[in-house]
C-alpha positions as CSV (number, residue, x, y, z in Angstrom):
1,M,122.6,84.9,114.3
2,S,126.1,86.1,114.9
3,G,126.6,89.0,117.3
4,S,129.7,90.2,115.4
5,T,128.0,92.8,113.2
6,K,126.1,95.4,115.1
7,R,123.2,97.2,113.3
8,V,119.8,98.5,114.0
9,L,116.8,97.9,111.7
10,L,114.4,100.8,112.2
11,A,110.8,100.1,111.2
12,K,108.9,102.6,109.1
13,P,106.1,103.4,109.6
14,R,106.3,103.7,113.4
15,G,105.1,106.1,116.1
16,Y,102.3,108.6,115.9
17,C,99.3,107.8,113.8
18,A,97.0,110.5,112.4
19,G,94.4,109.9,115.2
20,V,97.0,110.2,118.0
21,D,98.5,113.3,116.4
22,R,95.1,114.9,116.2
23,A,94.2,114.0,119.9
24,V,97.4,115.3,121.3
25,E,97.2,118.5,119.3
26,A,93.6,118.9,120.5
27,V,94.8,119.1,124.1
28,E,97.7,121.4,123.2
29,Q,95.4,123.7,121.3
30,A,92.8,123.7,124.1
31,L,95.4,124.7,126.6
32,E,96.6,127.5,124.3
33,K,93.1,128.8,123.5
34,H,91.5,128.4,126.9
35,G,94.4,128.3,129.3
36,A,95.0,125.8,132.1
37,P,93.4,123.8,133.5
38,V,92.0,121.7,130.7
39,Y,90.5,118.4,132.0
40,V,90.9,115.2,130.0
41,R,88.7,112.1,130.6
42,K,91.1,109.1,130.7
43,Q,94.6,109.3,129.1
44,I,94.3,111.2,125.9
45,V,96.4,108.5,124.3
46,H,98.0,105.5,126.0
47,N,101.5,106.8,126.5
48,V,103.2,107.7,129.8
49,H,105.5,110.4,128.3
50,V,102.7,112.2,126.5
51,V,100.4,112.2,129.6
52,E,103.2,113.5,131.8
53,T,104.2,116.2,129.3
54,L,100.6,117.5,128.9
55,S,100.1,117.4,132.7
56,E,103.1,119.7,133.1
57,R,101.4,122.1,130.7
58,G,98.2,122.2,132.7
59,A,96.1,119.2,131.6
60,I,94.3,117.4,134.4
61,F,93.5,113.8,133.7
62,V,90.4,112.3,135.3
63,D,88.7,108.9,135.2
64,E,85.2,110.1,134.9
65,T,83.3,113.3,134.1
66,D,81.9,113.7,137.6
67,E,85.5,114.6,138.7
68,V,85.4,117.7,136.4
69,P,84.0,120.9,138.0
70,E,80.7,121.9,136.6
71,G,81.0,124.2,133.6
72,A,84.7,123.3,133.0
73,L,86.3,122.2,129.8
74,V,86.9,118.5,129.2
75,V,88.5,116.7,126.3
76,F,87.4,113.1,125.5
77,S,90.3,110.8,124.6
78,A,91.2,109.3,121.2
79,H,89.6,106.0,122.3
80,G,86.1,107.3,122.2
81,V,83.3,107.4,124.8
82,S,79.8,106.0,125.0
83,P,76.6,108.1,124.6
84,A,76.1,107.9,128.4
85,V,79.4,109.8,128.9
86,H,78.2,112.6,126.6
87,E,74.9,112.8,128.5
88,Q,76.7,113.0,131.8
89,A,78.8,115.8,130.5
90,R,75.7,117.7,129.3
91,E,74.0,117.2,132.7
92,R,77.0,118.8,134.4
93,G,77.1,121.7,132.0
94,L,80.6,120.8,130.8
95,R,82.1,122.2,127.7
96,T,83.4,119.3,125.7
97,I,86.0,118.7,122.9
98,D,85.7,115.3,121.4
99,A,89.1,114.0,120.3
100,T,87.9,110.5,119.4
101,C,89.9,109.1,116.5
102,P,87.7,109.3,113.4
103,L,88.5,105.6,112.7
104,V,87.0,104.7,116.1
105,T,84.0,106.9,115.3
106,K,83.6,104.8,112.2
107,V,83.2,101.7,114.3
108,H,80.7,103.5,116.5
109,Q,78.7,104.3,113.5
110,E,78.8,100.7,112.3
111,A,77.6,99.5,115.7
112,K,74.6,102.0,115.7
113,R,73.7,101.0,112.1
114,F,73.7,97.2,112.8
115,A,71.8,97.8,116.0
116,R,69.1,99.7,114.1
117,E,68.9,96.8,111.8
118,D,68.5,94.5,114.8
119,Y,71.7,92.5,114.3
120,D,73.6,90.7,117.1
121,I,77.0,92.4,117.1
122,L,80.1,90.4,118.2
123,L,82.7,92.9,119.2
124,V,86.3,91.4,119.1
125,G,88.3,93.3,121.7
126,H,89.9,93.4,125.1
127,R,87.6,93.6,128.1
128,G,88.0,96.9,130.0
129,H,89.7,98.7,127.2
130,E,88.3,102.3,126.8
131,E,87.6,101.8,123.1
132,V,85.6,98.7,123.7
133,E,83.6,100.4,126.4
134,G,82.8,103.3,124.1
135,T,81.7,101.1,121.2
136,S,79.7,98.7,123.4
137,G,77.9,101.7,124.9
138,E,76.6,102.7,121.4
139,A,74.4,99.6,121.3
140,P,74.6,97.8,124.7
141,R,71.6,95.5,124.0
142,H,73.1,94.3,120.8
143,V,76.8,94.0,121.5
144,Q,78.6,91.0,123.0
145,L,82.3,91.2,123.7
146,V,84.5,88.4,122.4
147,D,87.9,88.7,124.2
148,S,89.2,85.2,123.7
149,A,88.5,81.9,122.2
150,A,87.0,80.8,125.5
151,D,84.3,83.5,125.1
152,I,83.1,82.0,121.8
153,E,81.6,79.0,123.6
154,N,79.3,81.3,125.6
155,V,78.2,83.4,122.7
156,T,74.5,83.0,121.8
157,V,72.5,85.0,119.2
158,R,68.8,85.4,118.5
159,D,69.1,84.7,114.7
160,P,72.2,83.1,113.3
161,D,71.5,84.7,110.0
162,K,71.6,88.2,111.5
163,V,75.0,88.4,113.2
164,V,78.0,90.6,112.4
165,W,81.4,91.1,113.9
166,L,83.2,94.4,114.6
167,S,86.6,94.9,116.3
168,Q,88.7,97.1,118.4
169,T,90.9,99.1,116.1
170,T,94.2,98.3,117.8
171,L,94.3,94.5,117.7
172,S,96.7,92.1,116.1
173,V,95.4,91.5,112.6
174,D,96.3,87.8,112.6
175,E,94.8,87.1,116.0
176,T,91.6,88.9,115.1
177,M,91.2,86.9,112.0
178,E,91.8,83.7,113.9
179,T,89.0,84.7,116.3
180,V,86.7,85.6,113.4
181,R,87.4,82.2,111.7
182,A,86.4,80.5,115.0
183,L,83.3,82.6,115.2
184,R,82.4,81.7,111.6
185,E,82.6,78.0,112.4
186,K,79.9,78.5,115.0
187,F,77.9,81.0,113.0
188,P,78.5,80.3,109.2
189,S,76.4,83.3,108.2
190,L,78.5,85.7,110.2
191,Q,78.8,89.0,108.3
192,D,82.0,91.1,108.0
193,P,82.0,94.8,108.8
194,P,81.5,97.0,105.7
195,S,85.1,98.1,105.9
196,D,88.2,96.9,107.8
197,D,87.9,98.0,111.5
198,I,91.5,97.5,112.4
199,C,93.2,100.8,112.0
200,Y,95.5,101.4,109.0
201,A,98.3,102.5,111.3
202,T,98.0,99.4,113.5
203,Q,98.2,97.2,110.4
204,N,101.1,99.1,108.9
205,R,103.2,98.9,112.1
206,Q,102.6,95.2,112.4
207,V,103.6,94.6,108.7
208,A,106.8,96.5,109.2
209,V,107.7,94.5,112.3
210,K,106.8,91.2,110.5
211,T,109.2,92.2,107.7
212,M,112.2,93.0,109.9
213,A,111.7,90.5,112.9
214,P,113.0,87.4,111.1
215,H,116.4,89.3,110.7
216,C,116.6,90.4,114.3
217,D,118.2,88.9,117.4
218,L,116.2,91.4,119.5
219,V,113.3,93.7,118.8
220,I,112.7,96.7,121.1
221,V,109.2,98.2,120.9
222,V,108.9,101.7,122.4
223,G,105.4,102.0,124.0
224,S,103.5,101.9,127.2
225,R,102.1,98.8,128.8
226,N,98.5,100.0,128.6
227,S,98.9,100.6,124.9
228,S,97.1,97.7,123.1
229,N,98.8,98.3,119.8
230,S,102.3,98.5,121.4
231,V,101.8,95.3,123.3
232,R,100.6,93.6,120.0
233,L,103.9,94.7,118.3
234,V,105.9,92.7,120.8
235,E,103.7,89.6,120.2
236,V,103.9,90.1,116.4
237,A,107.7,90.4,116.6
238,L,108.0,87.1,118.5
239,Q,105.6,85.3,116.2
240,A,107.5,86.5,113.1
241,G,110.8,85.1,114.3
242,A,112.6,87.6,116.4
243,G,115.1,86.1,118.9
244,A,113.5,88.2,121.7
245,A,111.3,91.2,122.0
246,Y,110.6,93.7,124.8
247,L,108.4,96.8,125.4
248,V,109.9,99.9,127.0
249,D,108.7,103.4,127.7
250,Y,112.2,104.9,127.8
251,A,115.7,103.9,126.7
252,R,116.7,103.7,130.4
253,E,114.5,100.7,130.8
254,I,116.6,98.6,128.4
255,E,118.5,95.9,130.4
256,E,122.1,95.5,129.3
257,K,121.7,91.7,129.4
258,W,119.2,91.9,126.6
259,L,122.1,93.0,124.3
260,D,124.4,90.0,125.2
261,G,125.4,88.3,121.9
262,V,123.0,90.4,119.9
263,G,124.0,91.6,116.4
264,T,120.8,93.0,114.8
265,V,118.4,95.0,116.9
266,G,115.0,95.8,115.5
267,L,113.4,99.0,116.7
268,T,109.8,100.3,116.4
269,S,107.3,102.2,118.4
270,G,103.5,102.1,119.0
271,A,101.0,104.5,117.4
272,S,100.9,106.7,120.5
273,V,104.7,107.2,120.9
274,P,106.5,110.5,120.0
275,E,109.6,110.1,117.9
276,V,111.8,111.7,120.6
277,L,111.5,108.4,122.6
278,V,112.7,106.4,119.6
279,R,115.7,108.8,119.2
280,G,116.5,108.2,122.8
281,V,116.8,104.4,122.2
282,L,118.9,105.0,119.1
283,D,121.3,107.1,121.1
284,F,121.4,104.4,123.8
285,L,122.3,101.8,121.3
286,A,124.8,103.9,119.5
287,E,126.7,104.4,122.7
288,R,127.0,100.6,122.9
289,G,128.2,100.1,119.4
290,W,125.0,99.9,117.4
291,E,125.8,102.9,115.2
292,T,124.6,101.5,111.8
293,V,120.9,102.2,111.3
294,D,119.0,100.8,108.3
295,E,115.4,101.9,107.9
296,V,112.9,99.1,106.8
297,T,110.1,100.9,105.0
298,T,106.9,98.9,104.2
299,A,104.5,101.8,103.7
300,E,104.3,105.6,103.4
301,E,101.6,107.3,105.5
302,T,100.1,110.6,104.4
303,L,96.7,110.6,106.1
304,T,95.9,113.5,108.4
305,F,92.7,114.4,110.3
306,A,91.3,117.8,110.9
307,L,91.1,119.0,114.5
308,P,87.8,118.6,116.4
309,R,85.4,121.3,115.2
310,E,85.5,123.1,118.5
311,L,89.1,124.0,117.8
312,R,88.9,124.9,114.1
313,P,89.2,128.6,113.2
314,A,85.9,130.2,112.8
315,R,85.0,130.9,109.2
316,S,84.8,134.6,108.5
317,A,81.3,135.8,107.7
318,A,80.4,136.3,104.0
319,R,80.7,139.8,102.9
């Protein structure tokens, strides 16, 4: 591609999904309703800016519930927690607000259902990710994690006719289906989940990147390094034909040398990224001559989720 015409292709949809919006608002509303401090187990969503902003307002992020003073208020992150974490919170007398994304809760329910039916559950996901830990914890005796093709060799099941796969919601669609195909070669009777586990927002953002990447010399993904869906967007951009692709939290992290000889820059953001950070990158690029911005729209998102029940207004008593 020629670097003579400077333009930005801006992916749509991008940024906040419904589950992230709900989780962030849950912490904001908890601070407003109960005052600081409000404790949050793990990062409410995987984004540096969001965590720093909420910390400034009085949220205290902890790794485990035993770091929360007895009787205090704790919010569980969008990634979900295992039943053991709920039990620990009860034992410590903690007041809890569960901000688990409803789409993650759906996977939890699937895991419990298949465990009740005594299936072996093959969970496609990344070892150590909070969502995977929460889902595995719903049925620890039935779930085996499949993180890579190498794991497939070591998977054993009790009955090859009673095996099902589930997945972390934030994975690459293409890579997940490659893993599932490999699993099905080993277990031909492998059952699919009753509905697609990979989140609609993850899929939509990947489709938008796939559409624009072949036309881009460079793709910039705004997102944090511990954000699985943001990291996947970089991989998807490269696989779809982008000349280069990088992940940044802020515009200031963009290296000038990335722009050498570049004409078309693709820009998107992960599902836990506020739009203000994307605007910062657009301003950075505009100052360097990339003033033309064309939006590439591949889907319209209208889904919203109600706040956790602990934060919903109380219904007035019937007269």
